[in-house]
TORPA-911620 format. One line per 4 residues: their letters; for each residue y, x, z of N, C-alpha, C. Coordinates in Angstrom, 3 decimals. Atoms other than C-alpha are relative to their C-alpha. Layout:
% TORPA-911620
a) Y,X,Z,Y,X,Z,Y,X,Z ~ ... .
% end
This chain:
% TORPA-911620
mttp) -1.251,-0.139,0.781,-7.580,-35.460,26.619,-0.348,-0.210,-1.523 ~ 0.159,0.160,1.442,-7.453,-36.802,23.066,0.993,0.853,-0.802 ~ -0.811,-0.876,0.820,-6.075,-34.753,20.190,0.768,-0.979,-0.844 ~ -0.843,1.005,0.930,-3.247,-36.306,18.135,-0.666,0.058,-1.421 .
pgqd) 0.410,0.122,1.324,-4.200,-37.248,14.543,0.609,1.121,-0.767 ~ -0.564,-1.036,0.817,-3.770,-34.387,12.134,0.150,1.413,0.684 ~ -0.066,-1.244,-0.710,-4.100,-31.684,14.855,-1.313,0.400,0.531 ~ 1.335,-0.506,-0.643,-6.983,-29.645,16.196,0.271,0.072,1.576 .
rtgs) -0.185,-0.191,-1.542,-7.569,-28.926,20.028,1.054,0.861,0.398 ~ -1.077,-0.906,-0.256,-5.042,-26.140,19.929,1.393,-0.569,-0.339 ~ -1.456,0.465,0.496,-2.175,-28.272,18.556,0.348,0.495,-1.374 ~ -0.409,-0.464,1.291,-2.307,-26.562,15.188,-0.231,-1.121,-0.964 .
prpd) 0.303,1.074,0.942,-2.058,-28.803,12.126,-1.201,0.349,-0.778 ~ 1.436,-0.037,0.566,-5.439,-29.465,10.651,0.238,-0.526,-1.490 ~ -0.164,0.307,1.388,-5.514,-29.421,6.768,-0.698,-1.271,-0.385 ~ 0.457,1.221,0.379,-6.096,-32.754,5.311,-1.229,0.277,-1.060 .
pamr) 0.854,-0.308,0.900,-9.568,-32.512,3.520,0.106,-0.656,-1.291 ~ -0.278,0.556,1.498,-8.543,-34.727,0.704,1.172,0.559,-0.597 ~ -1.179,-0.584,0.582,-5.487,-32.582,-0.005,-0.373,0.705,-1.271 ~ 0.319,-0.560,1.255,-5.467,-31.457,-3.525,0.231,1.535,0.071 .
asdd) 0.047,-1.542,-0.006,-6.114,-27.709,-4.130,1.165,0.462,-1.148 ~ -0.992,-0.687,0.978,-3.251,-25.632,-5.768,-0.693,1.111,-0.743 ~ 0.408,-1.142,0.833,-3.731,-22.940,-8.319,-0.132,1.299,0.939 ~ -0.021,-1.278,-1.017,-2.926,-20.341,-5.405,-1.284,-0.226,0.815 .
draa) 1.081,0.121,-0.633,-5.653,-21.891,-3.429,-1.456,0.306,-0.750 ~ 1.209,-0.366,0.992,-8.230,-21.672,-6.318,-0.035,1.500,-0.240 ~ -0.043,-1.465,0.297,-6.967,-18.130,-7.095,-0.564,0.833,1.208 ~ 0.388,-0.632,-1.379,-7.488,-16.988,-3.340,-1.592,-0.075,0.062 .
tvrl) 1.397,0.220,-0.072,-10.999,-18.355,-3.464,-0.750,0.897,-0.998 ~ 0.605,-0.929,0.967,-11.871,-16.540,-6.714,0.115,1.429,0.404 ~ -0.094,-1.370,-0.443,-10.501,-13.369,-5.352,-1.099,0.412,1.094 ~ 1.108,-0.220,-1.028,-12.901,-13.633,-2.326,-1.225,0.062,-0.626 .
lqqa) 1.227,0.042,0.773,-15.629,-14.356,-4.756,-0.294,1.386,-0.796 ~ 0.114,-1.243,0.779,-14.895,-11.323,-6.928,-0.322,1.225,0.914 ~ 0.230,-1.117,-0.971,-14.777,-9.029,-3.816,-1.512,-0.136,0.434 ~ 1.266,0.118,-0.576,-18.117,-10.463,-2.697,-1.050,0.436,-1.235 .
vgrg) 0.764,-0.634,1.201,-19.654,-9.659,-6.257,0.058,1.546,0.072 ~ -0.085,-1.567,-0.034,-18.229,-6.126,-6.057,-0.525,0.612,1.227 ~ 0.662,-0.529,-1.227,-19.710,-5.661,-2.534,-1.356,-0.141,-0.020 ~ 1.445,0.138,0.178,-23.148,-6.827,-3.791,-0.451,-1.177,0.891 .
lltp) 0.567,1.086,-0.625,-23.216,-9.894,-1.869,-0.323,-1.125,-0.829 ~ 0.352,0.948,0.985,-23.437,-12.110,-4.731,-0.332,0.608,-1.328 ~ 0.263,-0.543,1.393,-25.065,-11.472,-8.175,1.125,-0.385,-0.913 ~ -1.083,0.367,0.854,-22.730,-11.563,-11.149,-0.143,-1.456,-0.464 .
degs) 0.186,1.464,0.396,-24.352,-14.891,-12.309,0.444,-0.915,1.101 ~ -0.340,1.026,-0.985,-24.034,-16.530,-8.892,1.606,0.033,0.237 ~ -1.507,-0.013,-0.064,-20.407,-15.233,-8.662,0.632,-0.728,-1.048 ~ -0.520,0.715,1.167,-19.608,-16.511,-12.108,-0.009,-1.545,0.159 .
erma) 0.051,1.360,-0.138,-20.956,-19.936,-11.234,0.952,-0.505,1.076 ~ -0.920,0.425,-1.146,-18.940,-20.103,-7.945,1.461,0.001,-0.574 ~ -1.398,-0.067,0.440,-15.811,-18.873,-9.690,0.370,-1.178,-0.959 ~ -0.290,1.031,0.902,-16.084,-21.590,-12.349,0.091,-1.207,0.892 .
aawa) -0.154,1.200,-0.824,-16.569,-24.208,-9.510,1.249,0.074,0.776 ~ -1.251,-0.077,-0.659,-13.512,-22.860,-7.785,1.089,-0.358,-0.878 ~ -1.092,0.397,1.002,-11.355,-23.182,-10.885,-0.061,-1.500,-0.285 ~ 0.148,1.379,0.222,-12.838,-26.686,-11.260,0.396,-0.878,1.189 .
avhv) -0.157,0.734,-1.250,-12.131,-27.684,-7.679,1.412,-0.868,0.004 ~ -1.096,0.963,-0.007,-9.812,-30.708,-7.231,0.628,-0.005,1.446 ~ -0.536,0.076,-1.368,-9.534,-30.723,-3.375,-0.252,1.248,0.714 ~ 0.082,-1.136,-0.854,-9.294,-28.062,-0.715,-1.389,-0.036,0.514 .
rdla) 1.339,0.072,-0.560,-12.533,-29.302,0.743,-1.128,0.579,-0.881 ~ 0.946,-0.485,0.926,-14.294,-28.363,-2.421,-0.126,1.572,-0.055 ~ -0.096,-1.383,0.150,-13.277,-24.704,-2.097,-0.796,0.714,1.225 ~ 0.387,-0.608,-1.102,-14.479,-23.961,1.356,-1.598,0.353,-0.119 .
plta) 1.398,-0.225,0.094,-18.361,-24.322,0.669,-0.222,1.275,-0.934 ~ 0.233,-1.045,0.796,-17.985,-21.666,-2.082,-0.020,1.437,0.644 ~ -0.100,-1.319,-0.732,-17.326,-18.891,0.430,-0.498,-0.059,1.464 ~ 0.413,0.199,-1.430,-18.844,-20.368,3.563,-1.006,0.903,0.466 .
dlpa) 0.999,-0.838,-0.247,-21.822,-18.182,3.387,0.253,1.488,-0.078 ~ -0.384,-1.367,0.212,-19.979,-14.993,2.861,0.661,0.722,1.286 ~ -0.645,-0.794,-1.173,-18.966,-12.380,5.674,1.447,0.163,-0.419 ~ -1.404,-0.226,0.301,-15.221,-11.905,6.041,0.126,1.385,-0.730 .
pppa) -0.183,-1.398,0.704,-13.920,-9.199,3.682,0.458,1.053,0.930 ~ -0.427,-1.097,-0.924,-13.342,-5.783,5.195,1.537,0.095,-0.033 ~ -1.495,-0.186,0.164,-9.635,-5.042,6.096,0.316,0.901,-1.030 ~ -0.473,-0.842,0.989,-7.651,-3.565,3.443,0.392,1.387,0.542 .
psap) -0.389,-1.355,-0.525,-7.154,0.236,3.791,1.483,0.113,-0.001 ~ -1.423,-0.194,-0.107,-3.737,1.182,4.873,0.460,1.383,-0.465 ~ -0.489,-1.336,0.531,-1.568,3.940,3.497,0.031,0.946,1.125 ~ 0.076,-0.940,-1.040,-2.000,7.186,5.400,1.398,0.296,0.727 .
gwgv) -1.308,-0.242,-0.628,1.885,7.478,6.041,0.476,1.295,-0.209 ~ -0.781,-1.350,0.066,4.307,10.284,6.256,-0.619,1.059,0.850 ~ 0.662,-1.004,-0.950,2.457,11.985,9.188,-0.946,0.877,-0.504 ~ 1.040,-0.790,0.678,-0.522,12.977,7.132,0.604,0.972,-1.194 .
latm) -0.627,-0.790,1.037,1.733,14.206,4.343,0.770,1.266,0.647 ~ -0.735,-1.101,-0.601,3.879,16.319,6.702,-1.008,1.030,0.650 ~ 1.033,-0.969,-0.420,0.712,17.815,8.312,-0.568,0.705,-1.209 ~ 0.537,-0.776,1.134,-0.619,18.792,4.901,0.996,0.858,-0.563 .
aaeq) -1.148,-0.883,0.454,2.744,20.291,3.845,0.003,1.127,1.053 ~ -0.038,-1.118,-1.161,2.737,22.304,7.144,-1.137,0.915,-0.258 ~ 1.244,-0.719,0.193,-0.918,23.456,6.600,0.174,0.813,-1.317 ~ -0.053,-0.739,1.256,-0.102,24.522,2.994,1.051,1.156,0.207 .
vrst) -0.950,-0.973,-0.274,2.936,26.466,4.110,-0.611,1.221,1.048 ~ 0.619,-1.065,-0.982,0.991,28.264,6.968,-1.176,0.712,-0.788 ~ 1.029,-0.697,0.609,-1.943,29.148,4.677,0.667,0.838,-1.157 ~ -0.728,-0.776,0.970,0.619,30.400,2.020,0.538,1.314,0.707 .
lhaa) -0.706,-1.054,-0.726,2.421,32.651,4.490,-1.044,0.956,0.624 ~ 0.985,-0.852,-0.496,-0.815,34.155,5.867,-0.709,0.828,-1.016 ~ 0.630,-0.941,0.992,-2.388,37.184,4.139,-1.506,-0.510,0.076 ~ 1.263,0.513,-0.014,-5.833,36.096,2.959,-1.002,1.034,0.648 .
stgr) 0.925,-0.860,-0.595,-7.535,39.321,4.052,-0.065,0.064,1.627 ~ -0.159,-0.173,-1.392,-6.224,39.654,7.645,0.200,-1.299,0.663 ~ -0.242,1.150,-0.706,-5.360,36.127,8.468,1.297,-0.156,0.644 ~ -1.306,-0.087,-0.727,-1.948,37.279,9.872,1.105,-0.364,-0.928 .
lsag) -1.198,0.357,0.850,1.511,36.409,8.668,0.307,1.171,-0.785 ~ -0.405,-1.092,0.853,2.541,38.564,5.782,1.584,0.152,-0.038 ~ -1.508,-0.080,-0.172,6.148,39.880,6.271,0.563,-0.172,-1.515 ~ -0.641,0.224,1.384,6.666,39.893,2.404,0.031,-1.460,-0.421 .
rvaa) 0.095,1.383,0.356,5.472,36.353,2.078,1.093,-0.882,0.789 ~ -0.918,0.634,-0.688,7.663,35.266,4.986,1.443,0.110,-0.460 ~ -1.321,-0.197,0.515,10.661,36.894,3.508,0.290,-0.739,-1.213 ~ -0.135,0.732,1.149,10.094,35.330,0.193,0.193,-1.414,0.225 .
alav) -0.279,1.415,-0.275,9.730,31.921,1.635,1.383,-0.149,0.453 ~ -1.335,0.179,-0.516,12.957,32.293,3.576,1.023,0.201,-1.123 ~ -0.899,-0.216,1.245,14.753,33.547,0.320,0.035,-1.306,-0.730 ~ 0.141,1.218,0.846,13.479,30.537,-1.563,0.821,-1.226,0.702 .
allv) -0.567,1.088,-0.787,14.524,28.064,1.337,1.582,0.172,-0.103 ~ -1.559,-0.315,0.052,18.010,29.708,1.461,0.509,-0.345,-1.296 ~ -0.491,0.314,1.266,18.484,29.463,-2.178,-0.024,-1.617,-0.344 ~ 0.094,1.523,0.143,17.351,25.703,-2.132,1.255,-0.676,0.698 .
vvll) -1.198,0.502,-0.814,19.942,25.022,0.573,1.381,0.275,-0.567 ~ -1.246,-0.286,0.622,22.710,26.758,-1.209,0.190,-0.782,-1.168 ~ -0.093,0.716,1.299,22.043,25.085,-4.484,0.259,-1.544,0.239 ~ -0.024,1.398,-0.354,21.694,21.695,-2.787,1.485,-0.244,0.661 .
gall) -1.310,0.091,-0.622,24.941,22.247,-0.850,1.087,0.080,-1.134 ~ -0.949,-0.115,0.996,26.767,23.209,-4.072,0.003,-1.222,-0.772 ~ 0.113,1.329,0.742,25.556,20.034,-5.804,0.517,-1.051,0.792 ~ -0.480,0.892,-0.756,26.469,17.965,-3.077,1.479,0.049,0.080 .
galf) -1.444,-0.392,0.155,29.891,19.594,-2.884,0.741,-0.434,-1.213 ~ -0.635,0.409,1.253,30.531,19.021,-6.516,0.014,-1.541,-0.124 ~ 0.071,1.451,0.179,29.480,15.415,-6.304,0.941,-0.758,0.937 ~ -0.874,0.686,-0.940,31.467,14.354,-3.136,1.350,0.685,0.262 .
dggg) -1.321,-0.565,-0.229,34.417,16.713,-3.263,0.902,-0.143,-1.194 ~ -0.923,0.256,0.977,36.084,15.267,-6.297,-0.217,0.810,-1.298 ~ 0.278,-0.796,1.053,34.438,17.499,-8.806,-0.488,-0.671,-1.298 ~ 0.500,0.805,1.161,33.274,14.704,-11.172,1.118,-0.149,-1.113 .
pahg) -0.901,0.073,0.958,34.869,13.659,-14.422,1.149,-0.914,0.185 ~ -1.166,0.914,-0.407,36.969,10.995,-12.867,1.305,0.687,0.355 ~ -1.258,-0.759,-0.350,39.311,13.686,-11.620,0.417,1.056,-0.986 ~ -0.423,-0.868,1.029,39.598,15.498,-14.782,-0.475,1.463,-0.070 .
hfgh) 0.421,-1.408,-0.069,37.623,18.629,-13.959,-0.793,0.356,-1.250 ~ 0.784,-0.336,1.198,35.426,18.301,-17.004,0.751,-0.468,-1.148 ~ -0.636,0.422,1.231,36.626,18.235,-20.467,1.420,0.346,-0.044 ~ -1.319,-0.415,0.062,40.080,19.889,-19.803,0.198,0.622,-1.388 .
r) -0.417,-0.774,1.298,41.782,20.980,-23.099,1.117,0.655,0.146 .
% end
């Protein structure tokens, strides 16, 4: 079976080697080269030479040889997410409520934590009630003379 012109064996479009390189193409190659210098794969001088060649490249085919001998960059680290933050917060609360000397829950600390939590809920409820219950300046509650 023969492949159609402009496509590879999988049917995906094959980039035209004579296609002109865009500024985005050049910048992507330079980013890869900068990462390679940072990872110690290229010396600063070699990286500088290759980056200059990348900026001077006219065609896409001129960019590929500049990074052909470099391994793929490592995957970018992902954000830890909310699960890690919730676990850390729960652990902080647990360690705060336990007495340092015995490792058991301290009744005084639990009572203080509950009082603070209740105060926050009451204040938040009052604030939301004032905002959504018509207590704003549009209804004339502020600035009455």
